[in-house]
Structures are given as structure tokens and as C-alpha cells.
C-alpha positions in Angstrom: -11.6 53.0 32.9 -12.9 51.8 29.5 -11.0 51.9 26.3 -12.4 53.2 23.0 -11.3 54.6 19.7 -11.1 58.3 19.4 -14.1 60.0 17.8 -13.7 61.9 14.5 -15.0 65.3 13.6 -14.9 64.3 10.0 -14.5 61.0 8.3 -11.1 60.2 6.8 -10.7 59.7 3.0 -12.2 56.6 1.6 -9.8 53.7 1.2 -10.1 50.5 -0.7 -8.9 47.7 1.6 -9.4 44.0 1.3 -12.9 42.9 2.2 -11.8 40.6 5.0 -8.8 41.1 7.2 -6.5 38.2 7.6 -6.7 36.7 11.0 -3.4 35.6 12.6 -3.9 32.9 15.1 -1.0 32.8 17.6 -0.4 31.9 21.2 -1.1 35.4 22.4 -4.5 35.5 20.7 -5.5 32.1 22.1 -4.4 33.1 25.6 -6.3 36.4 25.3 -9.4 34.5 24.2 -9.1 32.2 27.2 -8.5 35.1 29.5 -11.7 36.8 28.3 -13.7 33.7 29.3 -11.8 32.8 32.5 -15.0 33.0 34.6 -16.8 30.6 32.4 -13.8 28.2 32.3 -13.5 28.5 36.1 -17.2 27.8 36.7 -17.1 24.8 34.3 -14.0 23.4 35.9 -15.5 23.7 39.3 -18.6 21.9 38.1 -16.5 19.1 36.8 -14.6 19.0 40.1 -17.9 18.8 42.0 -19.1 16.0 39.7 -15.8 14.1 40.2 -16.2 14.4 44.0 -19.8 13.2 43.8 -18.8 10.3 41.6 -16.1 9.2 44.0 -18.6 9.4 46.9 -21.6 7.9 45.1 -20.1 5.4 42.7 -20.2 1.8 43.7 -16.7 0.8 44.4 -15.0 -2.2 42.7 -12.6 -4.4 44.6 -9.7 -6.3 43.0 -8.7 -9.8 43.9 -5.3 -11.1 43.0 -3.6 -14.5 42.9 -0.3 -15.8 41.6 0.4 -19.2 39.9 3.7 -20.7 38.9 4.1 -22.9 35.9 7.4 -24.9 35.7 8.9 -25.6 32.3 9.3 -29.3 31.7 11.1 -30.3 28.5 9.9 -33.8 27.3 12.7 -36.4 27.6 12.5 -39.8 26.1 14.8 -42.9 26.1 17.8 -42.3 23.8 16.9 -38.6 23.2 19.9 -36.5 24.1 19.8 -33.2 25.9 20.7 -31.2 22.8 17.9 -32.9 20.8 15.5 -32.2 23.6 16.4 -28.6 23.6 15.5 -28.5 19.9 11.9 -29.4 20.8 11.5 -26.1 22.6 9.5 -23.6 20.4 11.1 -20.6 22.1 7.8 -19.6 23.8 7.4 -19.4 27.6 5.3 -22.2 29.2 3.1 -19.5 30.7 2.0 -18.4 27.2 0.0 -21.6 26.7 -1.0 -21.8 30.4 -2.6 -18.4 30.3 -4.9 -19.6 27.6 -5.7 -22.7 29.7 -6.3 -20.5 32.8 -9.1 -18.6 31.1 -10.5 -21.5 29.1 -14.1 -22.5 29.5 -13.2 -25.8 31.1 -11.6 -23.9 34.0 -14.0 -21.0 34.2 -17.0 -23.3 34.1 -16.1 -24.8 37.5 -16.2 -21.4 39.1 -19.4 -20.7 37.3 -21.1 -23.8 38.6 -19.7 -23.7 42.2 -20.5 -20.0 42.7 -23.8 -19.8 40.7 -22.5 -17.0 38.6 -25.1 -17.7 35.9 -27.7 -16.1 38.2 -27.5 -12.3 38.5 -29.2 -10.6 41.4 -29.4 -6.8 41.7 -31.4 -5.1 44.4 -33.5 -2.1 43.4 -31.8 1.1 44.6 -33.1 4.7 44.8 -31.5 6.7 41.9 -28.3 8.7 42.5 -27.7 8.1 46.2 -29.6 4.9 47.0 -26.4 2.7 46.6 -24.4 5.1 48.8 -27.0 4.8 51.6 -27.0 1.0 51.3 -23.2 0.8 51.5 -22.9 3.0 54.6 -25.6 1.1 56.5 -24.0 -1.0 59.3 -26.4 -3.7 60.8 -26.2 -4.2 64.5 -27.2 -7.8 64.2 -27.2 -10.5 61.6 -30.0 -10.2 59.1 -30.9 -6.6 60.1 -32.4 -4.6 57.2 -32.4 -0.8 57.1 -35.7 0.9 57.4 -37.1 2.4 54.2 -36.4 6.1 53.6 -39.3 8.3 52.6 -41.5 5.3 53.0 -40.2 3.8 49.7 -40.1 0.2 50.7 -39.7 -1.0 47.1 -36.1 0.1 47.2 -33.3 -1.4 49.2 -31.6 0.9 51.7 -29.1 -1.5 53.1 -28.8 -5.0 54.6 -30.9 -6.8 51.9 -29.7 -10.2 51.0 -31.0 -12.7 48.5 -29.3 -16.1 47.8 -30.7 -18.3 45.0 -29.4 -21.9 45.1 -31.1 -23.0 41.9 -32.9 -21.2 39.1 -34.0 -23.0 36.0 -36.2 -21.1 33.5 -37.5 -21.8 30.0 -35.3 -20.8 27.2 -37.3 -17.7 26.3 -36.6 -16.3 29.8 -32.8 -16.7 29.6 -31.1 -13.3 29.7 -34.4 -11.7 30.4 -34.6 -9.6 33.6 -37.2 -10.9 36.0 -38.5 -9.2 39.2 -38.6 -10.8 42.6 -40.7 -9.0 45.2 -40.2 -9.9 48.8 -43.1 -10.5 51.1 -43.8 -11.2 54.7 -42.0 -14.0 56.6 -39.5 -14.8 53.8 -42.1 -15.2 51.1 -41.6 -13.9 47.6 -43.1 -13.7 44.2 -41.2 -13.9 40.9 -42.6 -12.0 37.9 -41.6 -12.1 34.2 -40.6 -9.0 32.2 -44.3 -8.3 31.4 -45.3 -8.3 35.1 -46.9 -11.8 35.1 -46.4 -13.8 38.2 -44.3 -16.9 37.5 -43.9 -18.6 40.9 -44.6 -17.9 44.6 -42.6 -19.5 47.3 -40.9 -19.2 50.7 -37.2 -19.1 51.3 -35.7 -22.5 51.9 -38.4 -24.4 50.1 -38.0 -25.4 46.4 -40.8 -24.4 44.1 -41.6 -25.4 40.5 -44.3 -24.0 38.3 -44.7 -23.0 34.6 -41.3 -24.4 33.6 -39.5 -22.5 36.4 -37.6 -24.5 39.0 -36.4 -22.3 41.8 -34.8 -22.6 45.3 -34.2 -19.5 47.3 -31.6 -20.3 50.0 -32.1 -17.1 52.1 -34.1 -13.8 51.8 -33.7 -10.8 54.1 -35.6 -7.7 52.8 -38.4 -5.4 53.7 -41.8 -6.4 52.4 -42.3 -5.0 49.0 -38.5 -4.8 48.3 -37.7 -5.6 44.6 -34.8 -7.6 43.2 -33.9 -7.8 39.5 -33.1 -11.5 38.8 -31.7 -12.7 35.5 -30.8 -16.2 34.5 -27.8 -15.6 32.3 -26.6 -17.6 29.3 -23.7 -19.7 30.3 -21.6 -19.0 27.2 -22.2 -15.3 27.6 -21.2 -15.2 31.2 -18.1 -17.3 30.5 -17.1 -14.9 27.7 -17.6 -11.9 30.0 -15.7 -13.6 32.8 -12.8 -14.3 30.5 -12.8 -10.7 29.5 -12.8 -9.4 33.1 -10.0 -11.7 34.3 -6.6 -10.4 33.6 -3.7 -13.0 33.4 -0.2 -11.9 32.6 3.3 -13.3 33.0 5.5 -11.6 35.6 8.8 -11.2 33.9 10.1 -12.7 30.7 10.1 -16.6 30.7 9.6 -16.6 34.5 6.6 -18.9 34.4 4.9 -16.8 37.1 1.3 -15.8 36.1 -0.5 -13.0 38.0 -4.3 -13.1 38.0 -6.6 -10.2 38.8 -10.3 -9.8 38.9 -12.5 -6.9 39.8 -16.0 -7.0 41.2 -18.4 -4.9 43.3 -18.5 -7.7 45.9 -15.0 -8.3 47.3 -15.9 -11.7 48.7 -17.2 -12.9 45.3 -14.1 -11.5 43.6 -11.8 -13.5 45.9 -14.0 -16.6 45.5 -13.9 -16.4 41.7 -10.1 -16.3 41.6 -9.8 -19.0 44.3 -12.0 -21.3 42.3 -10.2 -20.6 39.0 -6.7 -21.1 40.4 -7.7 -24.3 42.2 -9.5 -25.7 39.2 -6.5 -24.9 37.0 -4.0 -26.6 39.3 -6.4 -29.6 39.6 -6.8 -29.9 35.8 -3.0 -29.5 35.4 -2.4 -32.4 37.7 -5.2 -34.5 36.0 -3.8 -33.7 32.6 -0.3 -34.8 33.6 -1.7 -38.0 35.2 -3.7 -38.7 32.2 -0.7 -38.3 29.9 1.3 -40.7 32.2 -1.5 -43.2 32.1 -1.7 -43.0 28.3 2.0 -43.6 28.0 1.9 -46.4 30.5 -0.8 -48.1 28.4 1.3 -47.7 25.3 4.4 -49.2 27.1 2.4 -52.2 28.4 1.1 -52.9 24.9 4.7 -53.0 23.6 6.1 -55.2 26.4 4.6 -58.6 25.1 5.8 -57.8 21.5 9.4 -57.0 22.7 9.4 -60.1 24.9 8.5 -62.3 21.9 11.2 -60.7 19.8 13.7 -61.3 22.7 12.8 -65.0 22.9 13.0 -65.4 19.2 16.4 -63.7 19.0 17.8 -65.9 21.9 16.5 -69.1 20.1 18.1 -68.1 16.9 21.4 -67.4 18.6 21.4 -70.8 20.4 20.6 -72.6 17.2 23.4 -70.9 15.3 25.9 -71.6 18.0 25.0 -75.3 18.0 25.2 -75.5 14.2 28.5 -73.7 13.9 30.1 -75.0 17.1 30.9 -71.5 18.2 30.5 -69.9 21.6 30.6 -66.1 22.1 32.0 -63.2 20.1 35.8 -63.0 20.5 37.4 -60.5 22.9 38.8 -58.5 20.0 35.3 -58.0 18.6 33.6 -57.3 21.9 34.1 -53.5 21.7 32.6 -53.5 18.2 29.6 -55.5 19.5 29.1 -53.1 22.5 29.0 -50.1 20.2 26.6 -51.8 17.7 24.3 -52.9 20.5 24.3 -49.4 22.1 23.3 -47.8 18.8 20.8 -50.4 17.9 19.2 -50.2 21.3 18.9 -46.5 21.1 17.4 -46.7 17.6 14.9 -49.3 18.8 13.9 -47.2 21.8 13.5 -44.1 19.6 11.4 -46.1 17.1 9.1 -47.1 20.0 8.9 -43.5 21.1 8.2 -42.4 17.6 5.1 -44.5 17.5 4.0 -42.8 20.7 4.7 -39.3 19.5 3.0 -40.0 16.2 -0.3 -40.5 18.0 0.0 -37.1 19.8 1.9 -34.7 17.4 2.1 -34.0 13.7 5.3 -34.6 11.8 5.9 -30.8 11.8 6.0 -30.6 15.6 9.5 -29.6 16.9 9.5 -32.5 19.3 8.8 -35.0 16.5 11.4 -33.4 14.3 14.0 -33.6 17.0 13.3 -37.3 17.5 13.7 -37.9 13.7 17.0 -36.0 13.7 18.3 -38.2 16.6 17.3 -41.4 14.8 19.1 -40.1 11.6 22.2 -39.5 13.7 22.2 -43.0 15.1 21.6 -44.5 11.7 24.7 -42.7 10.3 26.8 -44.2 13.1 25.2 -47.6 12.5 26.2 -47.4 8.8 29.8 -46.7 9.8 29.9 -49.8 12.1 28.4 -51.9 9.4 31.4 -51.5 7.2 33.7 -52.7 10.0 31.5 -55.7 10.6 31.7 -56.7 6.9 35.4 -57.2 7.3 34.9 -60.1 9.8 34.8 -63.8 8.7 31.4 -65.1 7.7 31.0 -67.2 10.8 31.8 -64.3 13.1 29.5 -62.0 11.1 26.5 -64.4 11.7 27.4 -64.8 15.4 27.9 -61.1 15.7 24.6 -60.3 14.1 22.6 -62.7 16.3 24.3 -61.7 19.5 23.6 -58.1 18.6 19.9 -58.8 18.2 19.7 -60.5 21.5 21.5 -57.7 23.3 19.5 -54.9 21.7 16.2 -56.6 22.3 17.1 -57.4 25.9 18.1 -53.8 26.6 14.9 -52.5 24.9 12.8 -54.9 27.0 14.6 -53.8 30.2 14.1 -50.1 29.3 10.4 -50.6 28.7 10.0 -52.3 32.1 11.8 -49.4 33.7 9.5 -46.9 31.9 6.4 -48.8 32.9 7.4 -48.5 36.6 8.2 -44.8 36.3 5.0 -44.0 34.5 3.0 -46.0 36.9 4.5 -44.0 39.8 3.9 -40.7 37.9 0.2 -41.6 37.3 -0.3 -42.6 40.9 1.5 -39.6 42.4 -0.5 -37.1 40.3 2.1 -34.3 40.4 1.6 -31.4 37.9 3.9 -28.6 36.8 1.7 -25.8 38.2 1.2 -24.6 41.7 -0.4 -21.7 43.6 2.2 -19.3 45.0 -0.2 -16.6 46.4 -3.8 -17.6 47.1 -6.6 -15.2 46.1 -6.8 -12.2 48.3 -8.6 -8.8 48.4 -7.8 -5.5 50.1 -11.2 -4.7 51.7 -10.0 -1.3 52.8 -8.9 0.0 49.5 -11.2 -0.4 46.5 -9.6 -0.7 43.1 -12.0 1.8 41.7 -12.7 4.7 42.0 -9.4 6.0 43.1 -10.2 9.4 44.7 -7.0 11.3 43.7 -6.8 10.2 40.0 -10.5 10.5 39.5 -10.8 14.0 41.0 -7.6 15.2 39.4 -8.5 13.7 36.0 -12.1 15.0 36.1 -10.9 18.5 37.0 -8.3 18.5 34.2 -10.9 17.1 31.8 -13.3 19.8 32.7 -10.7 22.5 32.3 -9.7 21.2 28.9 -13.3 20.8 27.7 -14.2 24.3 28.8 -11.1 25.8 27.1 -12.0 23.8 24.0 -15.6 25.0 24.2 -14.4 28.6 24.5 -12.0 28.3 21.5 -14.6 26.5 19.3 -17.2 29.1 20.2 -14.7 31.8 19.3 -14.1 30.1 15.9 -17.8 29.8 15.3 -18.6 33.3 16.3 -17.2 35.4 13.5 -18.6 38.7 14.6 -16.2 41.7 14.5 -14.5 42.5 17.8 -12.0 45.1 16.6 -13.0 48.5 15.3 -10.2 48.1 12.7 -12.2 45.4 11.1 -15.0 47.9 10.4 -12.7 50.6 9.2 -11.2 48.1 6.7 -14.7 48.2 5.0 -14.5 52.0 4.5 -16.7 52.9 7.4 -15.0 55.2 10.0 -16.1 54.3 13.5 -17.6 57.4 15.1 -17.9 55.9 18.6 -17.4 52.7 20.5 -20.1 52.2 23.0 -19.2 49.9 25.9 -21.5 47.1 27.0 -23.8 48.3 29.7 -25.2 45.8 32.2 -27.6 48.5 33.4 -28.8 49.2 29.9 -29.4 45.4 29.5 -31.6 45.4 32.6 -33.6 48.3 31.4 -34.2 46.5 28.0 -34.9 43.0 29.2 -36.8 43.6 32.4 -39.7 45.9 31.4 -41.8 44.5 34.2 -39.8 46.4 36.7 -41.0 49.7 35.2 -44.7 50.6 35.2 -46.3 51.9 32.0 -45.5 55.5 31.3 -42.0 55.4 32.9 -39.0 55.8 30.7 -36.5 52.9 30.3 -33.7 55.2 29.1 -30.2 54.8 30.4 -29.6 58.5 29.9 -32.2 59.3 32.6 -31.7 56.3 34.9 -27.9 56.0 34.9 -26.4 59.2 33.3 -22.9 58.3 34.6 -22.8 55.0 32.9 -19.8 54.5 30.6 -22.1 53.9 27.6 -23.5 57.4 28.1 -20.0 58.9 28.0 -19.5 57.3 24.7 -22.8 58.7 23.4 -21.9 62.2 24.6 -18.7 61.8 22.6 -20.8 60.8 19.6 -23.0 63.8 20.2 -20.0 66.1 20.0 -18.8 64.5 16.7 -22.2 64.8 15.1 -22.5 68.5 16.2 -19.4 69.5 14.2 -20.1 67.1 11.3 -23.6 68.5 10.9 -22.3 71.7 9.3 -21.2 69.7 6.2 -24.5 67.9 5.6 -27.4 68.9 3.4 -29.9 68.9 6.3 -30.3 68.1 9.9 -31.9 64.7 9.4 -29.9 61.8 10.9 -30.9 58.2 10.1 -29.5 55.4 12.2 -29.8 51.9 10.9 -28.2 48.5 11.3 -27.4 45.4 9.2 -29.6 43.0 11.3 -31.9 43.1 14.3 -30.6 42.8 17.8 -27.6 45.2 17.5 -29.0 47.9 19.9 -30.0 50.4 17.3 -33.0 51.5 19.3 -30.9 51.8 22.4 -28.5 54.1 20.6 -31.2 56.2 19.0 -33.2 56.8 22.2 -30.3 57.6 24.5 -28.5 59.7 21.8 -31.6 61.8 21.5 -31.8 62.4 25.2 -28.1 63.3 25.4 -28.5 65.8 22.6 -31.6 67.4 24.2 -29.7 67.7 27.5 -27.2 69.8 25.6 -29.9 72.3 24.8 -30.7 71.2 21.3 -34.2 70.7 20.1 -34.4 67.1 19.1 -37.2 65.1 17.4 -37.0 61.3 17.6 -39.0 59.4 15.0 -39.6 55.6 15.1 -39.7 54.8 11.4 -39.7 51.0 12.1 -43.4 50.5 11.5 -43.0 46.8 11.6 -41.4 46.0 15.0 -40.4 49.4 16.4 -40.0 49.5 20.2 -39.0 53.1 20.8 -42.3 53.8 22.6 -41.4 51.3 25.3 -38.1 53.1 26.0 -39.8 56.6 26.0 -42.7 55.4 28.1 -45.6 56.2 25.8 -48.1 54.2 23.8 -47.4 53.3 20.1 -50.8 54.4 18.8 -51.2 57.7 17.2 -47.9 57.8 15.5 -46.1 57.8 12.2 -48.4 55.4 10.3 -51.5 57.4 11.2 -49.7 60.7 10.4 -48.6 59.6 6.9 -52.0 58.2 6.1 -53.6 61.5 7.1 -55.6 60.2 10.1 -54.0 62.6 12.6 -52.3 66.0 12.3 -48.6 66.6 13.1 -49.3 68.4 16.4 -51.2 65.3 17.7 -48.5 62.9 16.6 -45.6 64.8 18.2 -45.3 64.1 22.0 -43.1 65.4 24.6 -40.8 63.1 26.6 -41.0 63.4 30.4 -37.6 64.2 31.9 -36.2 65.6 28.6 -37.5 69.1 28.0 -36.1 69.6 24.6 -37.0 66.1 23.2 -40.1 65.3 21.2 -41.1 61.9 19.9 -43.2 60.4 17.1 -44.0 56.7 17.7 -44.4 54.1 15.0 -48.2 54.1 15.2 -50.4 51.2 14.4 -48.6 48.5 12.4 -49.7 49.0 8.7 -50.0 46.3 6.1 -47.7 48.3 3.7 -44.9 50.1 5.6 -42.6 50.5 2.6 -45.4 52.1 0.5 -46.3 54.5 3.3 -42.6 55.7 3.5 -42.7 56.3 -0.3 -45.8 58.4 0.1 -45.2 62.1 -0.5 -46.7 62.8 2.9 -43.6 61.4 4.5 -41.3 63.8 2.6 -43.6 66.7 3.5 -43.5 65.6 7.1 -39.7 65.7 7.1 -39.6 69.1 5.3 -42.1 70.4 7.9 -40.3 69.3 11.1 -36.8 69.9 9.9 -36.7 73.6 10.4 -38.5 73.4 13.8 -35.8 71.3 15.4 -32.0 71.4 15.6 -31.8 67.7 14.7 -34.2 64.9 13.7 -33.1 61.4 14.5 -34.9 58.6 12.6 -34.8 55.0 13.8 -35.1 52.7 10.7 -35.6 48.9 10.3 -32.5 46.7 9.6 -31.1 47.2 6.1 -30.8 43.5 5.2 -34.3 42.7 6.4 -36.4 45.2 4.5 -36.0 48.1 2.1 -37.4 50.8 4.4 -34.0 52.2 5.3 -33.1 52.7 1.6 -36.3 54.6 1.1 -35.7 56.9 4.1 -32.0 57.3 3.3 -32.8 59.6 0.3 -34.3 62.2 2.5 -31.6 62.4 5.2 -28.3 64.3 5.4 -26.4 61.8 7.6 -26.7 58.0 7.7 -24.9 56.0 10.4 -24.9 52.2 10.9 -24.9 50.5 14.3 -22.7 47.4 14.4 -22.8 45.0 17.4 -19.7 43.7 19.0 -19.2 40.0 18.4 -22.5 39.7 16.4 -22.2 41.3 13.0 -19.8 39.7 10.6 -17.6 41.7 8.2 -19.4 40.3 5.1 -22.8 41.2 6.7 -21.7 44.8 7.3 -20.2 45.1 3.8 -23.4 43.8 2.3 -25.6 46.3 4.2 -23.3 49.2 3.2 -23.4 48.0 -0.4 -27.2 47.8 -0.5 -27.6 51.3 0.8 -25.0 52.7 -1.6 -26.7 50.9 -4.5 -29.9 52.9 -3.6 -28.0 56.2 -3.5 -27.6 56.4 0.2 -24.1 57.2 1.5 -23.2 55.7 4.9 -21.1 58.2 6.7 -19.8 55.9 9.4 -20.5 53.2 12.0 -21.3 53.1 15.7 -19.6 50.1 17.4 -22.1 49.1 20.1 -21.9 46.6 23.0 -18.1 46.6 23.2 -16.8 44.2 25.8 -13.4 44.3 27.4 -11.0 41.8 25.8 -7.6 40.8 26.9 -6.4 41.1 23.4 -8.2 44.3 22.5 -6.5 47.1 20.5 -8.0 50.3 21.9 -5.9 53.4 21.7 -7.8 55.9 23.9 -9.5 55.8 27.2 -12.6 57.3 28.8 -12.8 57.7 32.5 -16.0 57.8 34.6 -15.6 61.0 36.5 -18.2 61.2 39.3 -19.0 64.1 41.5 -17.2 64.4 44.8 -18.9 62.9 47.8 -17.6 65.2 50.5 -14.0 63.9 50.7 -12.9 65.8 47.7 -12.0 62.6 45.9 -13.3 61.2 42.7 -13.5 57.6 41.5 -12.2 56.3 38.2 -13.2 53.0 36.6 -11.7 51.2 33.8 
């Protein structure tokens, strides 16, 4: 069953609507548009699904190595620095924040680069598309076995190939330039530069040097003629790429646990890279702590002789003062004051020494340095309070108090430095860092990190569906042709018939090779039960009754532009009318590109152009059409250089006046209105003018312009024929035609929508 607008026996009164109908875009319209193209969306989605499956199967998998490192937080503690002051030195950042930068620093990565020869890139040549898959699936039965070449293509690797280069030094101009190594017989090889010039020739296991290239191939297993792409990479570039590929992140807030991941096509290499990096980091961490302890030990040892001299000097001064004043020790009542003063002075002295050490490693704005200064200021304030109490003592006791204090302070400082020297010496020798490996580098060889089959296939299918739906919607937005007869009627053109799209008619039009010369390509004769023919029969009925109100029986059928099916409508409408017993004359007035003679099955010569120019008589130009007894036909004739001038010739008017009374109706196929002026010239002679509009092709403005051009030349367009109508989910058709076929013996009929 197909749906159409009802035909009209007479056009309705002319209305003056807006030139373009407002389009309301809503969910229902979008869903209808997608439903109309569901087959295209489904096919496109299936293609993306197939491409995703092929990608999962053929893509080279990447394996992920992982390792875990722990960094312990160690707040620096110094003699006399309280726990509260030490806490002030913490910047609030996790220790892992700094260590992550150290983990991916060049000093750490360079060890992995040197130990694993990562600056030499080796890629075996693979056959495009599926060569890598064949190589991955090859399982050697013995060590060093190489897969036999497929299709005799020995220049590609098909599995089992192995090339290890222990050393490769090239001139600077060849760095980052892909070179080609071709395997030979018995482990021999030849290295070529990018231009194809041979650089060196050698044998695996033997060093070779020539032309600035120093090379040592450790092992080579490949078929003779097999090619490898070899590149000596720039160290800085490979380090930058390695730093980008390695992921380091702290597990939990302020946990100090750092997780490392690295992906590579070679799972063994991925594990080795993380193994080298984690080991190098821990080793450098230990070395850094040992070097720091050694530096502090050196500083303490430099201070010990100076403090010893100060201690001897203070003891000598105290002894001399006691001999001169005939005093012994500080009294019992002042001993407590002495102990407090000595403790404060000792702490200040130790902090001053530590300040000198920190000044060589930190700026004055560093939190640790500021915390140390704050502690010194606190002790200085306490010292000032004790100084007032000391001033109340007798002068002799003050002098003895001061000298005794100097001896005690210097002695405690000296003892503290000796203790620090021993501790730092032990720390330097023990070489213990604050980082350790929790989980060594490991790789899951059974489960590649990429591609993941389910996410890739699901994502690819979803992407395909979205892209296809987007394509359909964009195409609908770009294609502004009318799809609703109401859009045509808004222009003041009543729709006389809506002709559904006919696949059979398309085959007849586009496959002329299937029909020999002289055979008609008319849908009315080859498929008379097609739904398009039912619509043309309805149009025939409408024209039969409308003809009584016209000035003559001449019917002109035109179109705004080429490709709308105007010739299809003219030819099959003429056959349909002739089958109803009417005498019909079909004239191909498109003397430029007319193709009616192909549909009718005759030659184009001896037609309208020769008839108007007087070269042949009317009887010779009019031909009968085989299979349609009441149908006559005048072809376009030879293509003239001046078609418009011929149509304006009085001979054309005389021809129409002569053939009009001889036939019940004369159908004239004209060129497109917007292309040439021929239709406007012919329109003055006819009684009825109809315009064929193509579903989804002609725009409203285009139809309105064609109508306006004809009316400006005095030609009234009676209505439109909506051709090539396709079923749409959101269509607005009010009436339905059924295809009612003859019974086949069972007494039943078939109806199609």
C-alpha cells in the first residue's frame, strides 16, 4: 500500500501563503528521519563493528608493566631543634610529589637507556594489514626457527625473526634517520642509508666499522633478504618520549606509595624498563642520602678543631680567674641558674653551627631555615631573661659564672659534635635511603593492556552508530528538497498527483543496455501494475475532466531543473492515456537533450527540428509506437544550433494547430524552465501547463522561481506532479492507493503498501 494525496478534478482557489514554510525540528521529526535511513545506519554500524573486530585481531597488542615504590617521609632533625620547630619545616607536600619527578628524571631514565640500548630502534618489515598478525601467531618448534616466507615474499618477516644490536654509532647526520638492514646468508647483513647506499657489511657477532659507522650485531635470525628498519635515536628525544610514556602516580593521599606503569609492544622490554628505572631510583636515593651524610660529616669534622680550641681557651680563662680571685666553683644557690644558662647557650651554639650548614644548602626563605631561625630567637629570648638574674649577683660571682658557663657550653657543644660525627659516619657507611621497592616490575603476558576486545568493539560499534546517525541528520539538513506535498501547495501549486518512487522504472532508465534498439523502455508496458502507474492513471482521470475548461487539448509538462523524471512522466502518461482509448500525440520539444526516443524505442532523427525547418512533412515525422495503438510520437530530431528560434518560428504554431484537431490530447515534453527559455515559448500555445517536482531534490525557492518565470511570460502553471515520492516515517499522506492484482486461481488478491 502506498500513500498519496488525493487528486483534484479542478484546482482550488489561489492562496497567497508565505514563500517558505517554517520547519519545526522536534524529537519526532528526528526519529522519523533516522527511521527512514535505518538500513544505511545499520549497514554503517555493522561496518564499524567489523572494523573494530578486525582491529582487535590485527592490531599489535601492548603489554603493561607495573611496579610499586615506597618513599618514607623523613623530617630533618638537628641538635637543639624541637619537634614543633621541625614540623614547621614541612611544606605540606607529600614526599612522593618530589620523588615522582626524580623517578622520571633524565639521570634515572638514562641508566635504563644505556643498559637496555633503547636508543637503537629495530622494526622488522611486515606485510601490510595482516603481516604482524601472522608473525605473532607463529610458534617456533625450536630456538632460532624462522617462519617460511608467505607468497615467496622473503623481504617481509613472517615470524621468528630476531635482530639484536649491541652497539651502533653513526655520524650525526644519520641520527634519527631510518636505515635499512638486509639479512643475508649465514648471519651476514648489509646496512643501507636512507638513500639506499650501502654503509657497512658484516656478520653477526663480529664488530664492523666503516664510513663513520661503528656497529656490532649480537645476533641475527632471519630469512635471506629479510629487511629491518634500524634507527639510531637521539638520546634526548628518546628520554623525553620515555618520560611521557611512563606513568607515575601516588596511591592515596600522603601515602608515599608510588605506582609505576609502562606500556610496550614487547612485554619483556616493558618489564625490563620498569625494573631498571626502579632499581636506578632506589640506588640513586641511597647514594643521595649517603652523599648528604658525608657532606655533613665533613662539615662537622671541620668544626671540631675550632670548638676544641675554644674549649681549651675557656678552661684556661676559668683557671686563671679562679687563681686570681681565690674562688672555687659557683655556689650551690647559683648552680640551678648556671645549668639553665648553660643549656640555653649550648642549644644556641649548636643551632648556630647547624645554621652555617643549612646556609650552604638552603636559601633564607626555605621553611627549614626559617624554623631554625625561629628556634634561635626563642632561645635568645630565654637567654635575655636569665641575663637579668645574673646581673643581680656580686661582681666576683658574675665573672666566675660567666667563665664557668663558657666552659660548660663549649664542652657540651664539643661532645655533641663528636656524637654527630659518629652518627654521620655510620649513616654514610650504612647507605640506607628512604625509598624501597615494594612490588618489583611485572607483566601479565596473558592479558594485553591494549586493545581490550570488549571496550574496543563496543566503543567502535557505538561510534559507528553515532557517526551514521550524525551523517543522516547532516545530510537531511543539507538536502533542502521538498518532501511534503503541502510544501508545494504553499506556493500556490495544487498537487495533481504524487507518483511513488519506482525501482523498476529506475532500472528501465539507467540500464538501457538490457534493452536492444527498437524496444520500448516504458514502465506502462513492462510493469503496468507498478504503483507509479496507478498514480499516473489517477493523473489521467484528473486531466480528462480538467480538459473541458482549457482553451485547447495541448498539455505541456515541464520542470524547474533536469533530473526530476519529467520524461518518465510524459512517456508513461501518454501510454496510459492511449490505453484508455484516447488518441494521443507525444512531442519531444527538448531539442537540446531530449531522450524520449530512447523510452519509445525509435531513433531521434527525422523529428521536430526537421519538421519545423521544413525538411520533412508532418506525415513522415509522426511515428506510431509499438504496443500502444492509439499513441503517436514526434522525436526531437537532429540537435539544431538554435532551438529557441525554431520554437518561435510560425511553423511550430502551424504544426500545433494542425495536429490538435487530429488527436484527443497532445503532450509536449519541454526543457527545464530555469535552464532555457524554450518552455516559456511553448507555454503560449498550450491550454494546460504542469510542472514536475522531484521528491527531495527541488527546493521550494527553486519551484517558486520556475513558476514565477513562466508567469512573467504569460504562462499559467495549473499544478504540479510530485514525482519519485519515497515512503517516510514522518510522511503526512491522507489517502492510499492499493495495488490490486488479478487473481491467480485461489480467488485471492495481494495488496501492497
